[in-house]
Backbone as numpy.savetxt, mean C-alpha at the origin, in Angstrom:
# Nx Ny Nz CAx CAy CAz Cx Cy Cz
-10.38 18.27 23.76 -9.44 17.49 23.26 -10.26 16.81 22.46
-9.01 16.40 20.91 -10.18 15.36 20.39 -9.76 13.99 20.45
-10.87 13.09 20.20 -10.87 11.97 20.73 -9.63 10.67 19.62
-10.18 11.53 18.13 -9.31 11.02 16.99 -9.20 11.63 16.23
-7.79 12.34 16.27 -7.51 13.47 15.01 -7.44 12.95 13.96
-6.82 12.03 13.57 -6.82 10.98 12.27 -7.98 10.74 11.81
-8.56 10.79 10.82 -9.69 11.06 9.90 -9.41 9.49 9.15
-9.77 8.34 9.49 -9.75 6.95 9.37 -10.22 6.56 8.04
-11.11 7.66 7.81 -11.79 7.28 6.57 -10.33 7.99 5.14
-10.12 8.47 5.23 -8.92 9.45 4.58 -7.62 8.84 4.75
-7.18 8.29 6.09 -5.63 7.63 6.03 -5.76 6.10 6.58
-4.91 5.46 5.83 -4.96 3.97 6.30 -4.80 3.50 7.41
-5.03 3.85 8.65 -4.76 3.82 9.92 -5.21 2.08 10.02
-6.19 1.71 9.84 -6.14 0.24 10.26 -5.29 -0.73 9.23
-5.48 -0.54 7.78 -4.63 -0.64 6.93 -2.97 -1.14 7.24
-2.57 -0.02 8.10 -1.08 -0.35 8.21 -1.47 -0.71 9.58
-1.96 -0.62 10.45 -2.13 -1.58 11.75 -2.34 -3.16 11.68
-2.96 -3.57 10.08 -2.99 -4.46 9.76 -2.03 -5.14 9.13
-1.17 -4.38 8.83 0.70 -4.66 8.00 1.57 -4.98 9.12
1.31 -3.93 10.25 2.30 -4.61 11.08 1.51 -5.38 12.14
0.37 -6.08 12.26 0.30 -7.10 13.58 0.80 -7.96 13.05
0.61 -8.29 11.28 1.00 -9.55 10.78 2.20 -9.50 10.26
2.91 -8.68 10.74 4.73 -8.11 10.30 4.44 -8.77 8.67
4.00 -7.84 7.77 4.04 -8.02 6.49 5.25 -7.39 5.86
5.69 -8.02 5.01 7.02 -7.82 4.40 7.40 -6.59 3.74
7.96 -6.11 3.72 8.64 -4.47 2.68 9.19 -4.92 1.88
9.57 -4.08 0.68 8.96 -2.95 0.90 7.87 -2.73 0.59
7.20 -1.96 1.12 5.30 -1.87 0.71 5.16 -0.37 -0.77
4.15 -0.85 -1.47 4.18 0.53 -2.67 2.72 0.68 -2.44
2.66 2.06 -2.17 1.48 2.80 -1.94 1.82 3.86 -2.76
0.52 4.73 -2.36 -0.17 5.61 -3.45 0.22 6.75 -2.95
1.03 7.86 -3.72 0.86 9.14 -3.28 0.14 9.92 -2.28
-0.92 9.64 -2.29 -1.68 9.76 -0.65 -1.25 9.51 0.95
-0.50 8.27 0.41 -0.69 7.69 1.62 0.94 7.83 2.22
1.51 7.80 1.12 3.31 7.78 1.56 3.58 8.41 3.13
3.02 9.67 3.05 3.64 10.44 4.83 3.01 9.68 5.39
1.83 8.95 5.47 1.08 8.49 6.78 2.07 6.96 6.69
2.37 6.50 5.80 3.15 5.64 6.34 5.02 6.03 6.50
5.30 6.72 6.46 6.82 7.23 6.90 6.29 7.79 8.47
5.35 8.17 9.13 4.73 8.52 10.40 4.31 7.42 11.20
3.87 6.49 10.30 2.92 5.27 10.98 4.87 4.36 11.65
5.98 4.35 10.47 6.71 3.16 10.35 7.66 4.39 11.21
7.99 5.58 11.24 8.73 5.96 11.96 9.32 5.60 13.64
10.95 6.34 13.61 10.99 5.41 15.02 11.17 6.86 15.86
11.59 6.22 17.49 11.31 7.44 18.27 12.44 8.90 17.67
13.18 8.62 17.21 14.04 10.10 17.29 13.58 10.57 15.56
12.83 9.69 15.31 12.00 10.84 14.18 12.57 9.58 13.03
13.71 9.05 12.80 13.94 8.33 11.94 12.97 7.31 10.96
12.84 6.80 9.87 12.01 5.71 9.54 12.86 4.69 9.27
11.98 3.68 9.92 12.31 2.13 9.66 12.31 1.91 8.13
11.09 2.02 7.52 11.33 1.88 6.24 11.13 3.06 4.95
11.66 2.84 4.27 11.19 3.51 3.32 10.13 3.57 2.28
9.43 4.89 2.14 8.47 4.78 1.00 8.83 4.81 -0.29
8.38 4.40 -1.44 9.00 4.87 -2.90 7.89 6.17 -3.22
6.99 6.87 -2.60 6.23 7.65 -3.28 5.64 8.73 -1.84
6.02 9.89 -1.89 5.09 10.88 -1.01 5.08 12.21 -1.47
4.60 12.97 -0.78 3.93 14.23 -1.07 5.46 15.50 -1.36
6.45 14.38 -0.55 8.26 15.40 -1.27 8.07 15.43 -2.73
7.49 16.08 -3.55 7.61 16.02 -5.26 8.69 16.12 -5.45
10.23 16.80 -5.00 11.23 17.26 -5.45 12.23 16.30 -5.49
12.08 14.99 -5.02 12.49 13.47 -4.48 12.48 13.32 -5.37
10.99 13.18 -6.01 10.50 12.13 -6.94 11.23 11.78 -8.64
11.76 10.99 -9.01 12.15 11.17 -10.71 10.79 11.36 -11.50
11.21 11.68 -12.89 9.78 11.83 -13.77 9.85 10.24 -14.16
10.70 9.25 -13.91 10.83 7.37 -14.45 9.47 7.32 -13.47
9.56 7.38 -12.30 8.70 7.06 -10.81 7.43 7.18 -10.82
7.80 8.91 -11.41 5.90 9.61 -11.32 5.28 8.90 -12.14
6.16 9.42 -13.66 5.10 8.48 -14.78 4.76 7.05 -14.65
5.77 6.17 -13.68 5.24 4.87 -13.98 4.12 4.52 -12.72
4.40 5.82 -11.64 3.30 5.77 -10.60 1.82 6.18 -11.01
1.90 7.55 -12.06 0.70 7.71 -12.85 -0.17 6.73 -13.89
0.41 5.56 -14.05 0.40 4.81 -15.21 -0.44 3.91 -14.39
0.22 3.65 -13.19 -0.24 2.55 -11.93 -1.48 2.78 -11.81
-1.84 4.33 -11.21 -2.92 5.00 -10.66 -3.71 5.19 -11.50
-4.10 5.22 -12.58 -4.88 5.41 -13.51 -5.11 3.91 -14.37
-4.83 2.76 -13.97 -4.87 1.55 -14.68 -4.41 1.76 -15.85
-3.62 2.49 -16.21 -3.09 2.46 -17.78 -1.73 1.38 -18.56
-1.94 1.35 -19.59 -1.15 0.50 -20.16 0.04 0.67 -19.55
0.32 -0.43 -19.38 2.12 -0.68 -18.75 1.95 -0.71 -17.08
0.79 -0.73 -16.38 0.49 0.03 -15.34 1.80 -0.55 -14.62
2.30 -1.79 -15.13 3.25 -3.02 -13.83 4.59 -2.49 -13.37
4.98 -1.23 -14.66 6.16 -0.96 -14.62 6.38 -0.21 -13.02
5.51 0.57 -12.48 5.03 0.93 -11.00 6.20 0.04 -10.13
5.24 -1.73 -10.31 5.27 -2.17 -9.47 7.10 -3.01 -9.67
7.31 -2.78 -10.85 8.74 -3.34 -11.10 9.62 -2.65 -10.66
9.55 -1.55 -10.58 10.58 -0.33 -9.98 10.68 -0.31 -8.40
9.80 -0.36 -7.86 10.06 -0.55 -6.28 9.88 -2.18 -6.21
9.38 -3.12 -6.41 9.55 -4.71 -6.05 9.31 -5.04 -4.84
7.98 -4.44 -4.68 7.13 -4.32 -3.53 6.94 -6.20 -2.91
6.93 -5.88 -1.66 6.09 -7.07 -1.24 4.89 -7.20 -0.45
4.71 -6.06 -0.41 3.47 -5.21 -0.05 2.57 -4.52 -0.27
1.15 -4.50 -0.59 1.01 -2.97 -1.76 -0.58 -2.70 -0.71
0.03 -1.58 -0.29 -1.40 -0.34 0.22 -1.36 0.18 -0.75
-3.26 0.24 -1.10 -3.90 1.11 -2.22 -5.45 1.09 -2.33
-5.65 2.85 -2.34 -6.60 3.21 -2.08 -7.88 2.44 -2.79
-9.13 1.97 -2.75 -9.74 0.67 -3.43 -10.32 1.29 -4.65
-10.59 2.90 -4.32 -11.47 3.57 -5.53 -10.22 3.55 -6.73
-9.04 2.97 -6.82 -8.18 3.29 -8.09 -8.44 1.99 -8.84
-8.61 2.58 -10.36 -8.54 1.38 -10.87 -7.35 0.07 -11.04
-5.90 0.64 -10.25 -5.43 -0.10 -10.01 -5.21 -1.17 -8.68
-5.98 -0.84 -8.00 -6.85 -1.80 -7.01 -7.79 -2.95 -8.06
-8.07 -2.50 -8.67 -8.74 -3.19 -9.43 -8.38 -4.61 -10.39
-7.10 -3.76 -11.17 -6.15 -4.12 -11.30 -5.39 -5.65 -10.67
-5.16 -4.86 -9.34 -4.38 -6.28 -8.56 -5.07 -7.24 -8.04
-6.50 -6.68 -8.27 -7.65 -7.95 -7.39 -7.77 -9.16 -9.01
-7.29 -9.00 -10.34 -7.80 -9.82 -10.94 -6.19 -10.15 -11.43
-4.78 -9.44 -11.14 -3.34 -9.90 -11.67 -3.33 -11.29 -10.39
-3.17 -12.09 -10.75 -2.44 -13.69 -10.17 -1.63 -13.51 -9.21
-0.28 -12.72 -9.25 0.64 -12.78 -8.64 0.29 -11.73 -7.04
-0.70 -11.27 -7.09 -1.24 -10.60 -5.58 -2.64 -11.33 -5.02
-2.74 -10.93 -3.40 -3.62 -11.10 -3.16 -4.22 -10.36 -1.91
-5.48 -9.92 -2.60 -6.00 -8.74 -0.99 -6.10 -9.79 0.33
-5.80 -9.37 0.93 -6.02 -9.86 2.83 -6.20 -8.95 3.89
-6.59 -7.44 3.40 -7.15 -6.61 4.31 -7.97 -6.16 2.97
-9.12 -5.23 4.20 -9.72 -4.11 3.29 -10.64 -3.13 3.79
-10.61 -2.25 4.16 -10.93 -1.41 5.02 -11.99 -0.14 4.79
-12.81 -0.03 5.41 -13.91 1.06 4.53 -14.80 0.47 3.56
-15.18 1.33 2.57 -16.07 1.08 1.54 -14.94 1.34 0.12
-15.32 0.89 -1.33 -15.27 1.10 -2.41 -14.44 2.58 -2.78
-15.23 3.68 -1.66 -15.14 4.88 -2.23 -13.85 5.62 -1.20
-13.69 5.25 -0.20 -13.02 5.61 1.03 -11.88 4.52 1.59
-12.12 3.51 1.17 -11.33 2.72 1.69 -9.97 2.07 0.88
-9.49 1.05 2.27 -7.76 0.95 1.68 -7.89 -0.53 1.73
-6.77 -1.34 0.52 -6.83 -2.47 0.50 -5.19 -2.74 0.75
-5.01 -4.01 1.06 -3.64 -4.27 1.39 -3.30 -5.70 0.68
-2.67 -5.89 -0.22 -2.08 -6.96 -1.27 -0.71 -7.46 -0.34
-0.88 -8.86 -0.62 0.38 -9.67 -0.76 0.78 -10.75 -1.58
1.71 -10.94 -2.21 2.53 -11.66 -3.41 2.30 -12.80 -3.07
1.46 -13.43 -3.91 1.06 -15.01 -3.77 1.28 -15.91 -2.82
3.13 -15.84 -3.39 4.10 -16.77 -2.51 4.41 -16.48 -1.20
4.26 -15.21 -0.87 4.49 -14.90 0.34 3.04 -15.81 1.40
1.90 -15.40 0.77 0.85 -16.72 1.40 1.11 -17.70 2.09
1.62 -18.31 0.89 1.80 -19.35 1.04 3.03 -20.13 2.35
3.97 -18.59 2.75 4.63 -19.02 3.90 4.37 -18.62 5.21
2.99 -18.10 4.99 2.10 -17.23 6.71 0.91 -17.86 6.57
1.06 -19.13 7.01 -0.11 -20.52 7.64 -1.44 -19.42 8.02
-1.04 -18.05 9.04 -2.61 -17.60 9.28 -3.26 -16.79 8.52
-2.25 -16.19 7.42 -2.84 -15.34 6.33 -3.09 -16.22 5.09
-2.89 -17.53 4.77 -3.17 -18.55 4.15 -4.49 -19.41 4.60
-4.52 -19.36 5.60 -6.19 -19.90 6.22 -7.30 -19.21 5.63
-7.09 -17.81 5.84 -7.82 -16.79 5.54 -8.27 -16.48 3.81
-6.95 -16.94 3.62 -7.04 -16.62 2.10 -7.01 -15.39 1.48
-7.47 -15.36 0.32 -7.38 -13.83 -0.75 -9.27 -13.41 0.10
-9.25 -12.36 -0.09 -10.40 -11.40 0.00 -11.23 -10.88 -1.15
């Protein structure tokens, strides 16, 4: 029997646990590769999801505009903010190795409150800075 069937270097288990424990606000902006796990992690006993994800492996459901904006964010290209504008997230879960993660670190609207793993295989969780002001526990810890 497997002790831990999920490779936590590939799947954002710790990051999602942080989001749940701290009851971070939704919607959550995510990368394509994390959408399915978010759906699983936020599913109810009957299999329905508590929260929708903007993008996941079901490519037949993704509009061209969303895919285009996602790609710009992922690669850190010009107009990378359009993905954020489309989804209007309150929390962002993103792989640390992406240029988008680096852009969020220098964006004055976002604060990284959690990171797991390393720069190659880890994940970051960001919240809007105005949310940070309303959460005393996270505010004490500040941005990391």
